[in-house]
N, C-alpha and C positions, 0 to 999 in steps of 0.2 A: 856555607855548610849545606850540603845536599840533604834534604829531609826525605823520610819515607812517608808518602801520602796514601791515606786510605781511599778507597774508591768512593765516589760520590753516592750517597744513599738515594734510593728511589724517591721521586718527588722533590729532588733538590738538584741544583746545578752549582758548579764551581766556575768562577770567573777569574781570569788573570788580570790584575791591574798593576801598574807601576807608575813612577813619576816621570820626570823629564827625559825624553830621548832626544839628545842633541847631537845629531849626526853630521853637523856642518863643521867648518873650520878645520881643526887638526884631524878630527875623525875622518872627514871627507878625503883628506890627503893621503891616508893609508889604504883607502879602498881602491878597487881596480880602475875607477874612472875619476881621478881627482880633478876638481874644477880649478878655476883661476884662484891662486892662493892669496891674492891681494886682500888686505884688511885695511880698515880705516880707524884703527884703535890708537889711542894716544901713545902707547908704548911699543906695540908690536904691529908691524905692517905686513907680515908674511905668515900665513896659517901654518906653514911647515915648522915655524919656530915652536909651536905648541907641541909638535911631535918631539922635537929635540929636548924640550923641557921635561916631558914625560920620560924620555929615555935616560936623562941624567939621574932620575929618581929610581926607576925600576928596571932599566936595562933596555937593550935594543928591541925595536919593534920591526918585524919583517914588513916589507912593502913590495907589491901590494898584498894585503891580507884577503882571505876569502870572505864573502859576505857574512858568514856565520861567526867570524872571529869575535866580533863585538860582544856577542851574547855569551860566548864561552861556556862555563859550567852551568849557566842559567838555563840553557836550552833543554838538557835532559830533565831538569827539575820541573820546568813548565810542562813538558810533554807528559811526565809521570803523573802530574796532578790532573790531567785530562780536563782542562777547562773547556766549557761550552763556548766561551767567547774570550778573545784576547784583545785588550784595550790598552793603548799607550798614549801619552801626551807627546805628540811630535812637535818639538820646539825648534824647528828648522824648516826654512823654505827649501823646496826641491826645485831648483832652477839653475840654469847656466846664464840667465839673462836678468832683466829687471834693473831698476834704478835703486842704488843703495840709499837707505834712510839715514842720511848723514847727520841728522840730529841725535842719533843714538850712538853710544860709544862701542857697543858690541853687536855685531851682525852675524847671523848664521845662514848659510845656504849649503846644500849638498847637491852635487851634480846628479841629474836625472839618471845617469848611467849607473848610479850606486843604489838605486831603489831596492835592489835585491837584498840589501841588508835588513830590510823590513820583512820581505817575504820569507827570508831565511828563518824567521821566528814565527811564521804563519800568523802574523798580526791580522785580526779581522777588521779593526777600526782604529784610526788615528783621530784623536781630538785635536783641533787646530786653534781653538780660541786661547791664545797666549801672546806673550809680548815679543815673539820673534817671527811669527808666521808671515808678517808683512814687512820684514826687514828689507826686502827687495821689491816693495811696492805691490800694486794690484797685479801687475804682470807676473811677478814672482808667485803670488797667490794662485793665479790662474794656472801657471805651470805646475804648481804643487798639486792642485786638484786633478789636473790631467795625469800627472805621474802616478798618483794614488789610484785613479780610476784604471789606468793601464795595468797596474800591478794587481788589480782585483781587491783593493783595500778600500773600505768605506771611510768617509770623512765626515766629521760633525763639528759644528761651531763656527764655520766660515763658509762663504759661498759668494756667488755673483750678485745676490740681493739679500736684503734683511730676512725675507721669508725663508730663503735657503739656509742662511746662517742659523736661524732660530729653530728650524724644523728638526724634530727628533729623527734619528736614523734607526731603522728597524732591522735587528739582527735575529733571524729565526733560530730557535733551538728546539730539540725534541720536547714537546709538551708545552711550548709557549714561545714568547718572543721577548727580546730585550730591546727596550726603547732608550736610546742614548742621546742626551742633550749635552752641549758644551757651551760654556760662557766664560768670559774673562772680566776681571775687575781692575780698576786703575791702580790699586795697591800693589799689583804685581808688575807695574811698569808699562801697562798698555795705554797708548795715547788714545784720547777720545776720538781723534780723527780717523782711527782705524775701524770705527763702528760701521757696519754695513747699513746701507739704506736702500730705498726702492730702486735706485739707479746706479749704485756704486758697490763694487765688491768689497767685502770686509768681513769682520767677525761679529759674533754675538757679544755685545758690550753691555755689561751689567754695572750700573753706577754703584759707588761705594756706599751710598745711602739707600741701597735697595730695600724696598719695603713690600707691603702687600700687593701693590699694583704690579711691581716687577715680578713677584712670585706668580701672580696670575698670568702675566705675559709668558713666562716660561712654561707654565703648566697647561695653558689653553690649547696649544697644538697637540700636546700629549692626550688631553681629554678627548679631542676629536677622533683619535684613531685607536685609543686604548681598548683592548679586548680582554676578556677573562683569561688569566694565565700570563698576561704581560707584566714584566718587571721594568722599573724605570731607574736608570743611572744618570745622575747629573755630574758631569766632570767640570770642575771649576778651577780656573787659574786665579789665585787670590793671595794676598799677604806678601810680606817681605821675604827676602832671600835667607836671612839669618835670624836666629833667636827662637826661643821656645814659646813665647807669649802668643796667644791666640786672641785677636780682637774680640771683644764681647759681642759686637754686632755681627761678626761672622758666625759665632755660635748661635745667636738668635736667628739669623737667616737660615742656617742649616736646619734648625728645629722647625722653622716655618715651612721650609720646603718639604721636609718629611711629613709634617702634618697635612700638607697639600697633596701628597701622593708619591713623592720620590722615595725609592727604596734604598739607594746607595748614594752617598756623597763622596765623589772621588776628587779630593782636593790636592792641588799641587802648586808649586812656585818656589817653596823653600828648597835650598840645596841639600837639606838634611831632613831626617825623619822628624815629624812633629806628632802631636797628640792623636791618639785613636780613641774614638768614643762609640758607644752604642746608645741610641735614643729611640724609645718606643720599639725596641727590638731591631732597629735599622742601623747600618754601619755608617759612620762618618770618619773619613780620613781627612784630617786638616792639612797635612803636608806629607806627600809620599817621598820627598827627596828626589835627587837626581838618580837616573838609572844608567844612562850611557852619555858620556861627554869626554872632553879633552882637558879636564881640570887637574890631572896629575902634576904635582910639582908646584902648583900655584899656592903659595902660603897665605897666612893671615887668619884663617878660621879653623885651625887644626883641632881645637877643642870640640868642635861639632862633628868631627869624624865624617866629613862629607865624602871620604873615600869609600865608605860603607854604603851598599846599595841594597834595597829591600824589595822583594817581590811579594805581592799580596795575593792570597788565594781565598777570598770569601766564599763560603758555601751558603746558598740561599734557598729557602723554601719557595718553590715555584707557585704556591697557592697564595702567599701573602707577602713575599719579599723579605721575610724575617731572616736575620742572620742566624744560622744554625751552627756554624763553625768558622773559625778564621785561623789560617796558617800563614806564617811569614817565612820566607827563605832569605838568608842574608849572604851577600856577596861583597867582594872587594874589587875595586877597579885597579888593575895592574897591567901596564903596557896596553892601555885602551882595550882591555878585555876583562870580562867578569870572571873571577875565580872564587871558589868556595871560601867563605870567611873562616878564620880561625875561631876556636871555641871562645877565646877571650874577646873577640870582636862581636860574636853573637851575644855574649854576656853584656857587652856595652849597649847593644840595642835593647835587651831586656831592661837594663837600668834606665835607659831613656824613657821607655814606656811607663815604668813604675814612677819615675821622677815627675813626669808630666801629668800624672794624676788621672789615668784613664778610668780607674775604678774597675778594671778587668782583672781577673785572676790570670797571672802569667805563669805558665807551666815551665818547669825546669827539666822536664823529661823529654827524651827522644828528640833532640834537636831544639827547634824553637817553635813553640806553639802558644798562641793566645787562647786559653781555655775558658770558655764562657760558662762551663758547667751545664751545657745543653746536650742531652743524649743524642 
């Protein structure tokens, strides 16, 4: 459902956030430069089979599709919201090379020739600390970083060294800067061997038992460069794929991070929407759900409606990072393209938020809006 977005108020900025953007495997095969379709999965050995499965459910998919195809109806909604910064969790290596991590059942890579599918949505930054970014080893990660750099897209959460992986990325906007951190936890399926160190490329790895020392490690590089007017976003890959339960220690960690100076927690890993919270006036997204993938026709978890995809548009006060407004736009994945969701599907998302106990007032007026009662 496309929503009508009010213009951002003076002294505030809007940010676009979404969950997992998985442009490998079947998605890569419908784009203009499909890579090698070989897979190493127990049941499917050819990525083109995921395209065929999707077509059995929702009809033929043209090939090749233009780069903007994947975003579909979401593109005008994102543009209309006028976000100062656009951030996605890129859960796909961008490489035609690398050694497959054969200890994992599911591997994602997109051919570098298809990077235009990210620039088509004018993405500013891809967070990379997740459980697929090293699916094709450190060579695949190096290729990914190069492809994003060539596309003019910043990357956070992974790099050639630990210092690079943990360093905040600075995105300027009128009136201030956004400092973006990205980290991943083992509960999302990230192997500990993927952690970057002083001599090895990798990602920012946050232990499941993360406590005060880990919070300080995250915040210390931010504190060194933070200026008045800077806002801080932590994008974290954590938790299981399915289910509404949020581990108590994740809630505690999110609160500790906000107390330490983070303004927005951008959480992802679950394939469907999870709880949304506001703590000390700051936004916590525990699970944004998938946004782009090739999961159409794959059964087993239909009750979670993982075909529904949510775009988040938090409006933040640039003086203190306080959430002043939050709007969500709901889409459905059909033929590997995002289409506006039906009213009944938007109602389902409302029900999920009410059921998971956000404590927020959910407006039933004018599309889908989470109304915090803030003028």
